[in-house]
DRENKE-875514 format. One record per residue (C-alpha): y, z negated, x negated; residue in one letter. Coordinates in pm, 1 decimal. Example, Ala and Ser with C-alpha at 12.3 -4.5 7.8 and 13.67 -1.06 7.14 Angstrom:
BEGIN
+----------+----------+----------+----+
!        v !        w !        u ! aa !
+----------+----------+----------+----+
!   -450.0 !   -780.0 !  -1230.0 !  a !
!   -106.0 !   -714.0 !  -1367.0 !  s !
+----------+----------+----------+----+
% end
This chain:
BEGIN
+----------+----------+----------+----+
!        v !        w !        u ! aa !
+----------+----------+----------+----+
!   -302.6 !   3537.9 !  -3229.9 !  m !
!   -104.0 !   3720.5 !  -2974.2 !  d !
!    -36.6 !   3494.2 !  -2702.1 !  l !
!    231.4 !   3720.1 !  -2526.8 !  f !
!    -41.2 !   3890.8 !  -2332.5 !  d !
!   -249.7 !   3598.5 !  -2229.4 !  m !
!   -148.5 !   3560.8 !  -1844.0 !  r !
!   -327.4 !   3517.5 !  -1516.4 !  r !
!   -223.2 !   3629.9 !  -1166.9 !  n !
!   -248.7 !   3354.2 !   -924.6 !  f !
!   -359.7 !   3443.9 !   -588.0 !  s !
!   -581.1 !   3182.5 !   -425.5 !  l !
!   -382.6 !   2995.8 !   -182.6 !  k !
!    -22.6 !   2949.4 !    -45.6 !  t !
!    207.0 !   2666.7 !     20.6 !  l !
!    445.4 !   2710.2 !    324.7 !  e !
!    659.2 !   2446.1 !    450.6 !  e !
!    470.8 !   2450.9 !    771.3 !  n !
!    148.6 !   2365.3 !    549.6 !  e !
!    287.2 !   2045.3 !    410.4 !  v !
!    285.8 !   1681.2 !    555.8 !  l !
!    568.9 !   1427.0 !    608.8 !  s !
!    464.9 !   1192.3 !    342.2 !  n !
!    372.8 !   1328.5 !      4.3 !  p !
!    128.6 !   1034.9 !    -70.0 !  i !
!   -100.8 !   1196.1 !    225.8 !  d !
!    -23.2 !   1530.1 !     79.0 !  m !
!   -145.5 !   1441.5 !   -263.4 !  f !
!   -473.6 !   1282.9 !   -118.2 !  q !
!   -547.9 !   1611.9 !     34.6 !  i !
!   -503.4 !   1802.3 !   -250.6 !  w !
!   -725.1 !   1512.9 !   -482.7 !  l !
!  -1005.9 !   1548.8 !   -248.0 !  k !
!   -994.2 !   1943.0 !   -257.3 !  e !
!   -980.6 !   1920.3 !   -630.6 !  a !
!  -1293.3 !   1701.6 !   -639.0 !  i !
!  -1467.1 !   1903.2 !   -357.0 !  d !
!  -1403.1 !   2227.8 !   -601.7 !  s !
!  -1567.6 !   2032.2 !   -888.6 !  k !
!  -1257.1 !   2059.0 !  -1086.5 !  s !
!  -1314.0 !   1888.7 !  -1464.0 !  m !
!  -1181.2 !   1558.7 !  -1432.1 !  e !
!   -980.8 !   1576.3 !  -1124.7 !  p !
!   -840.9 !   1243.1 !  -1159.3 !  n !
!   -707.8 !   1309.2 !  -1515.4 !  a !
!   -299.3 !   1307.7 !  -1545.9 !  m !
!    -63.1 !   1335.2 !  -1812.4 !  t !
!    138.6 !   1048.6 !  -1839.6 !  l !
!    483.0 !   1055.3 !  -1992.2 !  s !
!    689.0 !    747.9 !  -2132.0 !  t !
!    991.2 !    711.8 !  -2334.4 !  a !
!   1147.5 !    453.8 !  -2559.7 !  t !
!   1444.8 !    282.1 !  -2454.7 !  k !
!   1666.1 !    554.8 !  -2630.3 !  d !
!   1462.2 !    842.1 !  -2449.1 !  g !
!   1207.4 !    938.9 !  -2716.6 !  k !
!    913.3 !   1057.5 !  -2506.9 !  p !
!    531.1 !   1042.7 !  -2566.5 !  s !
!    263.9 !   1186.3 !  -2357.5 !  s !
!   -134.2 !   1142.7 !  -2334.3 !  r !
!   -396.4 !   1192.4 !  -2072.3 !  v !
!   -512.3 !    869.8 !  -1875.0 !  v !
!   -720.7 !    848.9 !  -1550.6 !  l !
!   -584.7 !    776.2 !  -1223.9 !  l !
!   -781.9 !    497.5 !  -1063.8 !  k !
!   -627.7 !    410.4 !   -718.0 !  q !
!   -371.7 !    588.4 !   -473.1 !  v !
!   -185.9 !    329.9 !   -287.2 !  k !
!     56.5 !    399.6 !      7.4 !  t !
!    326.5 !    283.3 !   -243.8 !  e !
!    201.9 !    465.9 !   -559.8 !  g !
!    -41.5 !    569.6 !   -827.8 !  f !
!   -250.5 !    310.9 !  -1049.7 !  v !
!   -393.5 !    344.0 !  -1388.6 !  f !
!   -522.3 !     81.4 !  -1631.6 !  f !
!   -462.1 !     47.4 !  -2004.8 !  t !
!   -396.0 !   -195.6 !  -2304.6 !  n !
!    -37.9 !   -368.1 !  -2220.9 !  y !
!     -9.6 !   -346.6 !  -2610.4 !  e !
!    -66.5 !      2.3 !  -2654.6 !  s !
!    223.4 !    235.0 !  -2721.2 !  k !
!    253.4 !    343.1 !  -2360.5 !  k !
!    264.7 !    -42.5 !  -2255.1 !  g !
!    539.5 !   -124.4 !  -2497.1 !  k !
!    745.7 !    185.8 !  -2382.3 !  q !
!    710.9 !     80.8 !  -2019.3 !  i !
!    826.5 !   -258.0 !  -2106.3 !  a !
!   1135.3 !   -112.8 !  -2244.0 !  d !
!   1185.3 !    176.4 !  -2018.8 !  n !
!    989.4 !    186.8 !  -1689.6 !  n !
!   1091.2 !    543.7 !  -1569.5 !  y !
!    798.3 !    751.8 !  -1648.5 !  c !
!    613.9 !   1062.8 !  -1528.8 !  a !
!    275.8 !   1222.6 !  -1418.8 !  l !
!    129.4 !   1544.1 !  -1426.0 !  n !
!   -197.1 !   1664.8 !  -1252.6 !  f !
!   -304.5 !   2037.2 !  -1328.3 !  v !
!   -615.0 !   2159.5 !  -1112.4 !  w !
!   -683.4 !   2499.3 !  -1275.0 !  h !
!   -956.8 !   2570.3 !  -1039.9 !  e !
!   -724.3 !   2566.3 !   -736.4 !  l !
!   -417.6 !   2716.1 !   -944.4 !  e !
!   -234.6 !   2377.1 !   -834.4 !  r !
!    -39.6 !   2151.9 !  -1023.9 !  q !
!    148.4 !   1781.0 !   -902.3 !  v !
!    445.4 !   1659.8 !  -1079.9 !  r !
!    555.1 !   1292.1 !  -1010.3 !  i !
!    839.5 !   1101.8 !  -1136.4 !  e !
!    858.0 !    733.5 !  -1062.0 !  g !
!    902.1 !    383.1 !  -1195.7 !  i !
!    588.6 !    197.2 !  -1347.3 !  a !
!    536.8 !   -179.3 !  -1296.0 !  g !
!    230.2 !   -411.3 !  -1346.5 !  k !
!     -1.4 !   -489.7 !  -1069.9 !  i !
!   -129.9 !   -831.9 !  -1006.0 !  s !
!   -372.6 !  -1015.3 !  -1208.4 !  g !
!   -614.1 !  -1043.1 !   -927.7 !  e !
!   -596.1 !   -640.2 !   -839.0 !  e !
!   -673.4 !   -595.3 !  -1250.8 !  s !
!   -945.3 !   -860.0 !  -1232.1 !  d !
!  -1112.3 !   -657.2 !   -936.8 !  t !
!  -1111.0 !   -320.0 !  -1108.3 !  y !
!  -1235.4 !   -459.9 !  -1464.4 !  f !
!  -1554.0 !   -650.5 !  -1290.4 !  e !
!  -1680.2 !   -285.3 !  -1183.2 !  v !
!  -1626.1 !   -134.3 !  -1528.4 !  r !
!  -1949.9 !    -65.9 !  -1722.1 !  p !
!  -2018.7 !   -336.2 !  -1970.0 !  e !
!  -1949.5 !   -122.8 !  -2275.9 !  k !
!  -1597.4 !    -15.2 !  -2147.9 !  s !
!  -1546.9 !   -408.6 !  -2117.6 !  k !
!  -1624.6 !   -443.9 !  -2463.0 !  l !
!  -1406.8 !   -178.9 !  -2563.7 !  g !
!  -1117.0 !   -337.4 !  -2392.7 !  a !
!  -1158.0 !   -650.3 !  -2588.8 !  w !
!  -1249.9 !   -447.9 !  -2942.8 !  a !
!   -960.2 !   -179.4 !  -2956.2 !  s !
!   -627.6 !   -307.4 !  -3070.7 !  p !
!   -516.4 !      8.2 !  -2914.4 !  q !
!   -242.4 !    221.0 !  -3086.7 !  s !
!   -242.1 !      6.4 !  -3422.2 !  q !
!   -319.0 !    138.3 !  -3740.0 !  i !
!   -659.2 !     58.9 !  -3829.3 !  i !
!   -858.2 !    130.6 !  -4208.8 !  p !
!  -1134.2 !    333.6 !  -4056.3 !  d !
!  -1397.2 !    375.4 !  -3787.8 !  r !
!  -1610.6 !    112.3 !  -3925.1 !  a !
!  -1364.3 !   -141.3 !  -3889.7 !  y !
!  -1342.1 !    -74.2 !  -3512.3 !  l !
!  -1713.6 !    -63.7 !  -3469.6 !  e !
!  -1735.6 !   -396.5 !  -3657.5 !  a !
!  -1512.7 !   -553.2 !  -3381.0 !  l !
!  -1703.1 !   -404.4 !  -3124.0 !  n !
!  -2011.9 !   -542.2 !  -3258.2 !  m !
!  -1860.3 !   -901.7 !  -3299.0 !  d !
!  -1748.7 !   -905.5 !  -2917.9 !  y !
!  -2095.0 !   -773.5 !  -2832.8 !  n !
!  -2249.1 !  -1087.6 !  -2996.9 !  l !
!  -1977.4 !  -1300.2 !  -2861.6 !  k !
!  -2034.8 !  -1211.3 !  -2502.9 !  f !
!  -2396.8 !  -1157.7 !  -2521.7 !  k !
!  -2547.8 !  -1295.4 !  -2217.9 !  g !
!  -2233.3 !  -1370.2 !  -2064.2 !  k !
!  -1998.6 !  -1240.2 !  -1804.3 !  d !
!  -1721.4 !  -1041.0 !  -2002.5 !  i !
!  -1378.4 !  -1136.9 !  -1862.5 !  p !
!  -1079.6 !   -925.6 !  -1852.8 !  r !
!   -842.2 !   -960.3 !  -2175.9 !  p !
!   -501.2 !  -1074.8 !  -2085.8 !  e !
!   -339.3 !   -803.5 !  -2250.9 !  n !
!   -526.6 !   -523.4 !  -2036.0 !  w !
!   -475.4 !   -437.4 !  -1661.3 !  g !
!   -323.9 !   -206.9 !  -1437.3 !  g !
!     22.0 !    -21.3 !  -1384.9 !  y !
!    143.4 !    113.6 !  -1066.3 !  i !
!    384.6 !    416.5 !  -1079.4 !  v !
!    607.5 !    409.8 !   -775.3 !  k !
!    750.9 !    767.0 !   -704.3 !  p !
!   1095.8 !    853.2 !   -626.6 !  y !
!    999.4 !   1255.4 !   -658.9 !  l !
!    696.0 !   1440.2 !   -602.9 !  i !
!    660.9 !   1837.5 !   -637.3 !  e !
!    357.8 !   2024.1 !   -538.1 !  f !
!    329.0 !   2346.2 !   -735.0 !  w !
!     69.4 !   2630.9 !   -620.9 !  q !
!     52.6 !   2948.5 !   -810.2 !  g !
!    122.3 !   3276.3 !   -657.1 !  r !
!     99.3 !   3641.3 !   -771.4 !  p !
!    358.6 !   3789.1 !  -1000.0 !  n !
!    480.2 !   3420.7 !  -1102.2 !  r !
!    676.1 !   3401.2 !   -766.2 !  l !
!    499.6 !   3044.4 !   -724.1 !  h !
!    541.1 !   2802.2 !   -421.9 !  d !
!    724.3 !   2472.8 !   -517.8 !  r !
!    772.3 !   2210.9 !   -257.7 !  i !
!    954.6 !   1904.8 !   -371.9 !  q !
!    976.3 !   1558.6 !   -199.7 !  y !
!   1285.2 !   1351.2 !   -300.6 !  i !
!   1291.1 !    978.1 !   -183.4 !  l !
!   1611.0 !    876.0 !     -5.7 !  t !
!   1726.7 !    612.3 !    186.3 !  d !
!   1598.0 !    754.8 !    517.6 !  n !
!   1270.9 !    828.6 !    373.8 !  g !
!   1123.0 !   1175.9 !    210.0 !  w !
!   1343.4 !   1473.1 !    194.8 !  k !
!   1107.4 !   1812.5 !    164.2 !  i !
!   1274.5 !   2118.4 !    -40.5 !  e !
!   1159.0 !   2424.6 !   -162.4 !  r !
!   1238.8 !   2509.0 !   -526.3 !  l !
!   1265.6 !   2864.0 !   -679.0 !  a !
!    950.5 !   2934.2 !   -922.4 !  p !
+----------+----------+----------+----+
% end
C-alpha cells in the first residue's frame, strides 16, 4: 500500500484575521452549525484525549452534547478509563474534524464534572435503550464475552420494566473548559490557515500560526 501519493489539495474556504470573532466559543458555534448544515457525518463527534497522572495518553471518539459559554460538555461512565484518567489528571484535549468543509478545531482544556441535576436533565431525554446501556455496561472493564453484556442488559431491562429508569450514580457529564482553541482551515499547497486563541488574564488573545 503506497500512502506517499495520497494527498488532497484544499481550496474550499479561507480563514483570515478579519473573519474571526473575538470569542472562540462563538466562533466554534458558527463552525459547528456550518458542519451540521453541510451534512457532515457525525458533526458533533470529537476525539477526546486524556492521560494518566504520569502522562501516558489515550484517545477515543465521544459526542459533544452541549456548548456552553464556559466550555464543551460530553457524557460518559465515571468509572471508564477516561473517567479514571480525568480524576487523576484533568488536563485533556478535544479535536473536531469536518472533512466536508476541510476544517479542524483543536481544543486544550481542563475537565470537570457538571452537576448531578444537569446530568439528570440529559439522561431523562435519552432513548430507553441508551438508558439501559448506561446501567448494563461496566465500561472499559474486561468481560468474558458478548453474551455476558447482553445478559446484563436483559437483567436491567427486567428490573426497570414499566418503570422510569434513573440515572446511574457512576454516569454523567463533564465540561471541558478551554484555555486554548485552534481553528484550522485547509488551503492549497499545504499553506493552511491556523488561528489560535489563548486564554489570558485579559481575555482571549488571537494569534496566527504557521501551517
